[in-house]
FIFI-317498 format. One line per 5 residues: their letters; for each residue x, y, z of N, C-alpha, C. Coordinates in steps of 0.2 Angstrom, whole numbers, padded with zeros to 4 digits, m for minus. Each point is the difference from the previous one (the first is absolute). Last residue first. Example, Ala and Ser with C-alpha at 12.3 -4.5 7.8 and 13.67 -1.06 7.14 Angstrom:
! FIFI-317498
SA> 0064/m0011/0035/0004/0006/0001/m0004/0005/0003  0002/m0028/0000/m0004/0006/0000/0004/0006/0000
***
This chain:
! FIFI-317498
XXXXX> 0548/m0283/0219/m0002/0006/0005/0001/0000/0008  0003/m0017/m0019/0007/0003/0003/0000/0008/0005  m0017/m0016/m0012/0002/m0003/0006/0007/0002/0003  m0013/0013/m0018/m0004/m0004/0007/0003/m0003/0005  0009/0000/m0021/0000/0007/0002/m0004/0002/0005
XXXXX> m0001/m0021/m0012/0007/0000/0005/0002/0008/0003  m0018/m0006/m0018/m0004/m0002/0007/0009/0000/0005  0004/0009/m0021/m0006/0003/0003/m0002/m0002/0005  0015/m0013/m0011/0006/0006/0004/m0008/0004/0003  m0008/m0019/m0015/0003/0000/0007/0004/0005/0004
XXXXX> m0009/0005/m0020/m0005/m0002/0004/0003/m0001/0007  0017/0000/m0018/m0006/0009/0001/m0004/m0002/0004  0006/m0019/m0006/0006/0003/0003/m0003/0006/0002  m0014/m0011/m0014/0003/m0004/0006/0003/0003/0005  m0001/0008/m0023/m0005/0003/0003/m0001/m0003/0006
XXXXX> 0018/m0007/m0012/0001/0008/0000/m0005/0002/0005  0006/m0023/m0010/m0001/0003/0007/m0001/0006/0002  0009/m0009/m0021/0002/m0001/0005/0001/0002/0007  m0021/0006/m0017/0007/m0002/m0002/0002/0001/0007  m0025/m0007/m0005/0006/0002/0005/0006/0001/m0003
XXXXX> m0024/m0010/m0004/0003/0003/m0006/0007/0004/0005  m0008/m0016/0012/m0002/m0002/m0009/0003/0003/m0003  m0003/0005/0024/0007/m0002/m0003/0000/m0003/m0008  m0016/0018/0012/m0002/m0004/m0003/0009/m0003/m0003  m0014/0018/0021/0007/m0004/m0003/0001/m0007/m0004
XXXXX> m0020/0013/0011/0000/0001/m0005/0008/m0002/m0003  m0003/0009/0027/m0005/m0003/m0006/0003/m0001/m0006  0004/0004/0029/0005/0001/m0009/m0006/m0004/m0004  m0003/0009/0026/0000/m0004/m0004/0004/0003/m0007  m0006/0005/0030/0004/0002/m0008/m0001/m0005/m0003
XXXXX> m0008/0011/0025/0000/m0005/m0006/0004/0002/m0006  m0004/0013/0022/0001/m0008/0003/m0001/m0003/m0005  0004/0028/0006/0001/m0006/m0005/0001/m0008/0002  m0001/0021/0012/m0005/m0002/m0002/0001/m0006/m0005  0017/0012/0006/0000/m0002/0007/m0008/m0005/m0001
XXXXX> 0019/0011/m0019/m0007/0002/0006/m0004/m0004/0002  0020/m0001/m0016/0002/0001/0007/m0006/0003/0003  m0002/m0005/m0023/0002/m0006/0003/m0002/0001/0007  m0001/0017/m0015/m0007/m0004/0001/0003/m0005/0006  0015/0015/m0009/m0001/0002/0006/m0010/m0005/0000
XXXXX> 0016/m0006/m0018/0004/m0003/0008/m0004/0005/0007  m0008/0002/m0025/0000/m0006/0003/0002/m0002/0007  0004/0021/m0009/m0007/m0001/0002/0000/m0007/0004  0021/0004/m0011/m0002/0005/0006/m0006/m0001/0004  0006/m0012/m0022/0003/m0003/0007/m0003/0005/0006
XXXXX> m0006/0007/m0021/m0002/m0005/0001/0002/m0003/0007  0013/0016/m0008/m0008/0004/0001/m0003/m0007/0002  0022/m0005/m0009/0000/0005/0007/m0009/0001/0004  m0002/m0020/m0017/0004/0005/m0002/0002/0004/0006  m0013/m0022/m0014/0002/0004/0009/0008/0003/0000
XXXXX> m0019/0002/m0020/0008/m0001/0004/0000/0001/0005  m0026/m0002/m0017/0005/0004/0004/0005/m0004/0002  m0014/m0003/m0023/m0001/m0001/0008/0008/0003/0003  m0008/m0004/m0024/0001/0007/0003/m0002/0001/0010  m0004/m0022/m0016/0009/0004/m0003/0000/0007/0001
XXXXX> m0013/m0020/0012/m0001/0005/0001/0008/0003/m0005  m0015/m0023/0003/0006/0002/0003/m0002/0009/m0004  m0012/m0025/0011/m0004/0005/m0004/0009/0007/m0001  0002/m0020/0013/m0006/m0002/m0003/m0003/0003/m0005  0026/m0001/0007/m0005/0000/0003/m0007/m0001/m0005
XXXXX> 0029/0003/m0005/m0007/m0005/0005/m0005/0000/0005  0017/0017/m0008/m0002/0000/m0007/m0007/m0008/0001  0016/0020/0014/m0006/m0005/0003/m0003/m0001/m0009  0015/0015/m0002/0002/m0005/0007/m0004/m0005/0002  m0002/0012/m0020/0006/m0001/m0001/0002/m0003/0009
XXXXX> m0024/0007/m0003/0002/m0005/m0003/0009/m0004/m0002  m0013/0018/0021/0004/m0001/m0008/0001/m0007/m0004  m0017/0004/0021/0009/0000/0000/0000/0001/m0008  m0023/m0006/0012/0002/0007/0001/0007/0002/m0001  m0007/m0025/m0001/0001/0005/m0008/m0003/0009/0001
XXXXX> 0005/m0015/0021/0004/0002/m0003/m0003/0001/m0008  m0012/0003/0025/m0002/m0005/m0008/0007/0003/m0005  m0005/0000/0028/0004/0005/m0003/0000/m0004/m0006  m0013/0007/0023/0000/m0004/m0005/0004/0001/m0005  m0004/0006/0028/0004/0000/m0007/0001/m0004/m0005
XXXXX> m0017/0008/0023/0003/m0005/m0004/0005/0003/m0005  m0008/0009/0026/0002/0001/m0007/0001/m0008/m0003  m0015/0014/0024/0005/m0007/m0002/0003/0000/m0010  m0014/0014/0010/0003/0001/0008/0003/m0005/m0002  m0006/0025/m0013/m0003/m0007/m0001/0004/m0005/0008
XXXXX> 0001/0023/m0009/m0005/0001/0001/m0003/m0008/m0001  0020/0008/0000/m0002/0005/0004/m0006/0001/0002  0014/m0010/m0018/0002/m0004/0003/m0005/0004/0006  m0001/0011/m0019/m0004/m0008/0000/0000/m0003/0006  0012/0020/m0003/m0008/0002/m0001/m0004/m0008/0001
XXXXX> 0024/m0001/m0005/m0001/0003/0008/m0006/0003/0001  0004/m0005/m0022/0001/m0009/0001/m0003/0003/0009  0001/0018/m0014/m0006/m0001/m0001/0000/m0008/0001  0018/0014/0004/m0003/0003/0006/m0007/m0004/m0004  0021/m0008/m0010/m0001/m0001/0008/m0004/0006/0001
XXXXX> 0000/0005/m0021/m0001/m0007/0001/0002/m0003/0005  0005/0021/m0006/m0007/m0003/m0001/m0002/m0006/0003  0024/0005/0001/m0004/0005/0006/m0009/m0002/m0002  0014/m0008/m0019/0000/m0002/0007/m0002/0003/0007  0004/0004/m0025/m0005/0002/0003/m0004/m0005/0006
XXXXX> 0022/0003/m0013/m0001/0006/0003/m0006/0000/0002  0006/m0022/m0009/0003/0005/0006/m0002/0006/0002  m0017/m0017/m0012/0007/0004/m0001/0001/0001/0005  m0021/m0007/m0008/0004/m0005/0005/0008/0001/m0002  m0024/0007/m0009/0005/0005/0004/0006/m0003/0004
XXXXX> m0010/m0013/m0017/m0001/0007/m0003/0003/0004/0004  m0010/m0018/0006/0006/m0002/m0005/0003/0004/0000  m0022/0003/0015/0002/m0003/m0006/0007/0001/m0001  m0017/0001/0021/0007/0002/m0001/0000/m0002/m0008  m0022/m0002/0018/0005/m0003/m0004/0006/0004/m0002
XXXXX> m0024/m0008/0016/0005/0007/m0003/0004/m0004/m0004  m0027/m0007/0006/0007/m0003/m0001/0005/0006/m0002  m0024/0000/0004/0007/0005/0002/0006/m0003/0001  m0023/m0008/m0013/0002/m0003/0008/0005/0004/0004  m0008/0008/m0021/m0006/0000/0004/0000/m0004/0005
XXXXX> 0021/0004/m0014/m0002/0007/0003/m0007/m0001/0004  0010/m0021/m0012/0004/0003/0004/m0003/0007/0006  m0011/m0007/m0022/m0002/m0006/0008/0005/0003/0005  0003/0011/m0021/m0006/0002/0003/m0002/m0006/0007  0019/m0005/m0012/0001/0008/0003/m0005/0001/0002
XXXXX> m0004/m0018/m0013/0004/m0002/0007/0001/0007/0006  m0011/0003/m0023/m0005/m0005/0006/0006/0001/0003  0011/0006/m0018/m0003/0006/0006/m0005/m0002/0004  0019/m0016/m0003/m0004/0004/m0005/m0003/0004/0003  0024/m0010/0003/m0005/0002/0002/m0004/0002/m0003
XXXXX> 0021/m0003/m0005/0001/m0005/0002/m0008/0000/0004  0010/0018/m0010/0001/m0004/m0009/m0002/m0007/0006  0005/0017/0015/m0006/0001/m0005/m0001/m0004/m0004  0014/m0005/0025/0000/m0001/m0009/m0009/0004/m0002  0013/m0002/0026/m0007/0000/m0004/0005/0001/m0008
XXXXX> 0008/0000/0022/0005/m0001/m0006/m0005/m0002/m0006  m0009/m0002/0026/0007/0004/m0004/0004/m0002/m0005  m0025/0002/0017/0003/m0004/m0006/0007/0004/m0003  m0016/m0002/0024/0004/0003/m0003/0002/m0007/m0006  m0020/m0003/0018/0003/0003/m0005/0003/0004/m0002
XXXXX> m0020/m0011/0016/0005/0007/0000/0007/m0005/m0003  m0029/m0003/0001/0006/m0002/m0003/0005/0005/0001  m0026/m0008/0010/0005/0005/m0001/0008/m0004/m0002  m0018/m0018/m0002/m0001/0007/0004/0006/0005/m0004  m0004/m0021/m0009/m0002/m0003/0007/0001/0006/0005
XXXXX> 0003/0002/m0024/m0007/m0004/0003/m0001/m0001/0005  0020/0007/m0009/m0004/0007/0002/m0006/m0003/0001  0017/m0015/m0005/0001/0001/0009/m0007/0007/m0001  0003/m0012/m0018/m0003/m0006/0004/0001/0004/0007  0010/0014/m0019/m0009/0001/m0001/m0002/m0005/0005
XXXXX> 0024/m0002/m0001/m0003/0006/0001/m0008/0001/0001  0009/m0020/m0011/0002/0002/0008/m0003/0004/0004  0001/m0008/m0025/m0008/0002/0003/0004/0002/0007  0014/m0008/m0018/m0002/0005/0000/m0004/0002/0002  0006/m0020/0002/0005/0004/0001/m0001/0007/0000
XXXXX> m0021/m0015/0001/0006/m0002/m0004/0006/0005/0004  m0028/m0011/0004/0007/0003/0002/0003/0001/m0004  m0019/m0009/m0012/0002/0002/0005/0005/0003/0001  m0015/m0007/m0019/0008/m0002/0003/0001/0001/0004  m0021/0005/m0006/0002/m0009/m0005/0008/0000/0001
XXXXX> m0007/0025/0000/m0007/m0008/0002/0005/m0005/m0004  0016/0019/0007/m0004/m0001/m0005/m0004/m0008/0002  0011/0019/0018/m0001/m0006/m0002/m0005/m0003/m0007  0011/0025/0008/m0005/m0003/0000/0000/m0008/m0003  0020/0017/0006/m0003/m0002/m0006/m0005/m0003/0004
XXXXX> 0019/0011/0007/m0006/m0001/0002/m0006/0000/m0003  0028/0002/m0001/m0005/m0009/0001/m0004/0003/0005  0016/0015/m0010/m0005/0001/0006/m0002/m0007/0003  0023/0005/m0013/m0006/m0001/m0003/m0005/0000/0007  0026/0001/m0002/m0003/0004/m0004/m0007/0001/m0003
XXXXX> 0013/m0002/0024/m0003/m0005/m0005/m0002/0006/m0007  0004/m0002/0028/0005/0002/m0004/m0001/m0005/m0008  m0016/0006/0024/0002/m0006/m0007/0003/0005/m0005  m0008/0003/0028/0006/0001/m0005/0000/m0007/m0006  m0021/0003/0020/0006/m0002/m0004/0002/0004/m0004
XXXXX> m0013/m0001/0024/0003/0003/m0006/0003/m0004/m0003  m0018/m0003/0020/0005/m0003/m0002/0001/0004/m0007  m0010/0004/0025/m0002/0000/m0005/0005/m0002/m0005  m0010/m0013/0022/0005/0006/m0003/m0002/0002/m0008  m0011/m0017/0013/m0003/0006/0004/0003/0004/m0001
XXXXX> 0004/m0023/m0006/m0005/0001/m0002/m0002/0007/0002  0022/m0013/m0002/m0002/0006/0000/m0006/0001/0000  0007/m0020/m0006/0005/0001/0006/m0002/0006/0003  m0012/m0007/m0022/m0002/m0004/0007/0004/0000/0005  0007/0013/m0017/m0009/0004/0001/m0001/m0005/0006
XXXXX> 0021/m0004/m0009/0001/0006/0004/m0009/0000/0003  0003/m0016/m0016/0002/m0002/0004/0000/0006/0007  m0007/0003/m0021/m0005/m0002/0004/0003/m0003/0005  0014/0009/m0016/m0005/0007/0002/m0004/m0005/0007  0012/m0013/m0015/0004/0002/0005/m0003/0005/0006
XXXXX> m0012/m0010/m0020/0002/m0004/0004/0005/0001/0006  m0005/0016/m0019/m0008/m0003/0005/0004/m0005/0006  0017/0005/m0015/m0002/0005/0004/m0007/m0001/0004  0012/m0015/m0017/0001/m0001/0006/m0002/0006/0004  m0003/0001/m0022/m0004/m0002/0005/0000/m0004/0007
XXXXX> 0014/0006/m0019/0001/0005/0004/m0007/0000/0005  0018/m0020/m0007/m0006/0004/m0003/m0003/0005/0005  0024/m0017/0005/m0008/0002/m0004/m0004/0004/m0002  0014/0003/0019/m0005/m0003/m0005/0007/m0001/m0005  0003/0003/0025/0005/0000/m0005/m0004/m0003/m0005
XXXXX> m0004/0011/0027/m0001/m0005/m0007/0002/0001/m0005  0003/0006/0028/0001/0002/m0006/m0001/m0005/m0006  m0006/0011/0029/m0001/m0005/m0008/0003/0004/m0005  0004/0002/0028/m0001/0004/m0006/0000/m0006/m0008  m0009/m0004/0027/0007/0001/m0003/m0002/0005/m0006
XXXXX> m0013/m0005/0020/0004/0005/0000/0005/m0001/m0005  m0019/m0015/0006/0007/0000/0003/0005/0006/0000  m0020/m0001/m0013/m0003/0000/0008/0005/m0001/0005  0004/0001/m0024/m0001/0006/0004/m0002/0000/0006  0004/m0021/m0013/0006/0004/0002/0001/0009/0004
XXXXX> m0020/m0016/m0006/0003/m0004/0007/0006/0006/m0001  m0012/0005/m0018/m0002/0003/0006/0003/m0003/0005  0008/m0007/m0021/0003/0004/0002/m0005/0007/0005  m0009/m0023/m0008/0006/0000/0002/0003/0007/0003  m0020/0000/m0011/m0001/m0004/0007/0008/m0002/0004
XXXXX> m0003/0011/m0022/m0004/0004/0006/0000/m0004/0007  0007/m0011/m0018/0006/0005/m0001/m0003/0004/0006  m0015/m0016/m0008/0007/m0003/0002/0003/0005/0004  m0018/0009/m0016/0000/m0004/0009/0005/m0003/0004  0003/0003/m0025/m0001/0009/0006/m0001/m0002/0006
XXXXX> m0001/m0019/m0011/0008/0000/m0002/0000/0010/0007  m0023/m0008/m0009/0003/m0005/0005/0007/0001/0003  m0008/0010/m0019/m0003/0004/0006/0001/m0003/0007  0006/m0007/m0024/0005/0005/0002/m0004/0002/0008  0000/m0024/m0016/m0004/0006/0005/0005/0003/0006
XXXXX> 0005/m0015/m0021/m0002/0006/m0001/m0003/0004/0006  0007/m0022/0001/m0003/0002/m0003/m0005/0004/m0003  0020/0003/0019/m0004/m0009/m0002/m0006/0004/m0005  0021/0014/0013/m0006/0000/m0006/m0001/m0005/m0002  0017/0007/0022/m0001/m0001/m0009/m0005/m0001/m0001
XXXXX> 0019/0008/0020/m0008/0000/m0001/m0001/m0002/m0008  0024/m0002/0016/m0003/0002/m0006/m0010/m0003/0001  0025/0004/0020/m0004/m0004/m0007/m0004/0004/m0004  0010/0007/0024/m0007/m0006/m0002/m0002/m0004/m0007  0022/0014/0016/m0002/0001/m0010/m0006/m0008/0003
XXXXX> 0013/0020/0013/m0003/m0005/0003/m0005/m0001/m0007  0023/0015/0008/m0006/0000/m0007/m0003/m0007/0003  0017/0021/0015/m0001/m0009/m0001/m0007/0001/m0008  0019/0018/0016/m0004/m0002/m0007/m0001/m0008/0001  0014/0017/0015/m0007/m0005/0003/m0006/m0003/m0004
XXXXX> 0023/0013/m0005/0000/m0005/0004/m0005/m0003/0001  0002/0014/m0024/m0003/0001/0008/0004/m0007/0006  0003/0002/m0024/0002/0007/0003/m0002/0000/0008  0006/m0021/m0021/m0002/0003/0007/0001/0005/0004  0004/m0007/m0026/0003/0000/0004/m0006/0003/0005
XXXXX> m0005/m0015/m0022/0002/0008/0002/0001/0000/0008  m0006/m0020/m0015/0005/0004/0001/0005/0006/0002  m0024/m0011/m0005/0002/m0004/0004/0008/0003/0003  m0017/0007/m0018/0000/0005/0008/0004/m0006/0005  m0004/m0007/m0023/0005/0007/0002/m0002/0004/0004
XXXXX> m0010/m0021/m0001/0006/m0002/m0001/0003/0005/m0001  m0023/0002/0003/0003/m0002/0008/0008/m0001/m0002  m0013/0005/m0016/0000/0007/0003/0004/m0003/0006  m0007/m0015/m0014/0005/0001/m0004/0003/0007/0004  m0018/m0014/0008/0005/m0003/m0001/0006/0004/m0002
XXXXX> m0021/0009/m0003/0002/m0001/0007/0004/m0004/0002  m0011/0002/m0022/0006/0004/0001/0001/0000/0008  m0016/m0013/m0017/0008/m0001/0003/0004/0006/0003  m0021/0004/m0008/m0002/m0006/0008/0006/m0002/m0003  m0002/0015/m0015/0002/0005/0006/m0001/m0006/0005
XXXXX> m0006/m0004/m0022/0005/0001/0001/0003/0000/0006  m0017/0008/m0022/m0001/m0004/0006/0009/m0002/0001  m0014/0021/m0010/0006/m0006/m0003/0001/m0003/0009  m0023/0014/m0006/0005/0001/0001/0006/m0005/0000  m0026/0003/0003/0004/m0001/m0009/0006/0005/0002
XXXXX> m0014/m0007/0020/0000/0007/m0002/0004/0003/m0010  m0004/m0023/0011/m0004/0003/0000/0000/0007/m0004  0019/m0010/0006/m0003/m0004/m0005/m0008/0004/m0004  0012/0007/0022/0004/0002/m0009/m0003/m0003/m0003  m0006/m0008/0019/m0004/0008/0000/0003/0000/m0008
XXXXX> 0010/m0019/0010/m0009/m0001/m0004/m0002/0007/m0001  0022/m0007/0011/0000/0005/m0006/m0007/m0001/m0006  0016/m0006/0024/m0008/m0001/m0003/0000/0005/m0006  0014/m0008/0022/0003/m0001/m0006/m0007/m0002/m0005  0008/0012/0021/m0005/0001/m0004/0001/m0004/m0004
XXXXX> 0014/m0001/0022/0002/m0001/m0004/m0009/0003/m0004  0010/0008/0027/m0004/m0004/m0007/0002/0001/m0006  0012/0008/0025/0000/m0002/m0007/m0005/m0005/m0003  0008/0017/0023/m0004/m0008/m0002/m0002/0003/m0008  0016/0012/0021/0000/0003/m0008/m0003/m0009/m0001
XXXXX> m0001/0010/0026/0002/m0003/m0005/m0003/0001/m0008  m0006/0013/0020/0004/0002/m0005/0002/m0006/m0003  m0010/m0011/0021/m0001/0008/m0001/0005/0003/m0007  m0004/m0027/0001/0003/0006/0005/m0001/0004/m0004  m0007/m0025/m0005/0001/0009/m0003/0000/0001/0007
XXXXX> m0005/m0023/m0002/0008/0001/0001/0001/0010/m0001  m0021/m0012/m0001/m0001/0003/0006/0009/0000/0000  m0011/m0009/m0021/0001/0008/0003/0002/0003/0007  0008/m0023/m0015/m0003/0002/0002/m0003/0008/0004  0013/m0012/m0016/m0007/m0003/m0002/m0004/0003/0006
XXXXX> 0027/0008/m0012/m0005/m0001/0006/m0006/m0004/m0003  0029/0006/m0005/m0007/m0004/m0002/m0006/0000/0005  0023/0019/0000/m0006/m0007/0002/m0005/m0004/m0004  0025/0018/m0003/m0008/0000/m0001/0000/m0006/0004  0019/0012/0001/m0005/0003/0002/m0005/m0003/0000
XXXXX> 0018/m0002/m0015/0002/m0003/0006/m0003/0000/0005  m0004/0010/m0024/m0001/m0007/0004/0001/m0005/0007  0007/0023/m0005/m0007/m0002/0000/m0003/m0006/0001  0027/0008/0007/m0006/0001/m0007/m0008/m0004/0001  0024/0008/0018/m0004/m0004/m0004/m0005/0001/m0005
XXXXX> 0020/0006/0014/0000/0000/m0007/m0007/m0004/m0002  0002/0007/0021/0003/0006/m0003/0001/m0002/m0006  m0005/m0015/0017/m0007/0004/m0004/0003/0007/m0003  0015/m0025/m0001/0000/0007/0004/m0007/0003/0000  0008/m0019/m0014/m0005/m0001/0005/0000/0008/0004
XXXXX> 0009/m0002/m0027/0003/m0001/0009/m0005/m0001/0004  m0001/0003/m0025/0005/0006/0002/0003/m0004/0008  m0017/m0007/m0022/0001/m0003/0008/0008/0003/0002  m0021/0004/m0021/0008/m0002/0004/0000/0001/0005  m0021/m0009/m0007/0004/0004/m0003/0005/m0001/0002
XXXXX> m0026/m0011/0000/0007/m0001/0001/0003/0007/m0003  m0026/m0012/0005/0004/0007/0002/0008/m0002/0002  m0015/m0015/m0013/0001/0008/m0002/0003/0006/0001  m0001/m0024/0011/0003/0001/m0005/0001/0006/m0006  m0009/m0011/0024/0004/0009/m0002/0003/m0001/m0005
XXXX> m0024/m0017/0005/0009/0001/0001/0000/0006/m0002  m0023/m0005/m0004/0002/m0007/0003/0007/0002/0001  m0020/0018/m0003/0005/m0003/m0003/0003/m0005/0005  m0026/0004/m0002/0007/0003/0004/0006/m0003/m0004
***
């Protein structure tokens, strides 16, 4: 748990609610009974053990504080906006599974009280923990996951290695039928085996090559069809989906990734406006390789889009 508000600072224009910035609407909490329906509730997942296991570039465990710093100064749009920060979950002794279990336990409490869960990763091993929290809270509901990512993250764990940042959707599929839509998938980032696994489990996807303005009607249609078939929506964004020029600080950079252009923002906001959305996380921001906080600030701005809906 953060022990002070030092990270939550920004420009103080005044105390009138019309002048507020996010840092003025944050409270540090440790009692989940304080959560009210529709509160935004934040956890940091300061873990990148899964990235290391997946042979990626370590450093994402340091991202939650950097993302907090970059979101703190954004202006508040909604008069009712509140953000309750429950601090960071960490990984001790390389025990990723315990960290994922802790995330599931804590986020489940948010959903049970009607709150909206936001998690700042950390590696994309955040997915299995966050999804598990939803599954605990909504056992009879069909949970849909939209994964904005260059990768399927559906590889089977290697023997002796265990779960990693690349196994989350495989793990979810082992628990029963999976309902997922993966947006931004790159052909040069996924083997034929991973595409085959996606087809076997019925994982739907939209390639990065399809994400252009003239194709928005088709993208909207695929997203809306996905919405109709689920009860609860979870959005996870892996920052390595973006071009390295705007997101250099990731665990696996993409020279030909997508851009946060008008086409992207159109369908991204469409996802955020859906009333079924209960959880969102950001994964793979790696401050070690970031330049001028470009990646962290982009990540912060994407989360802030949900705050402004």
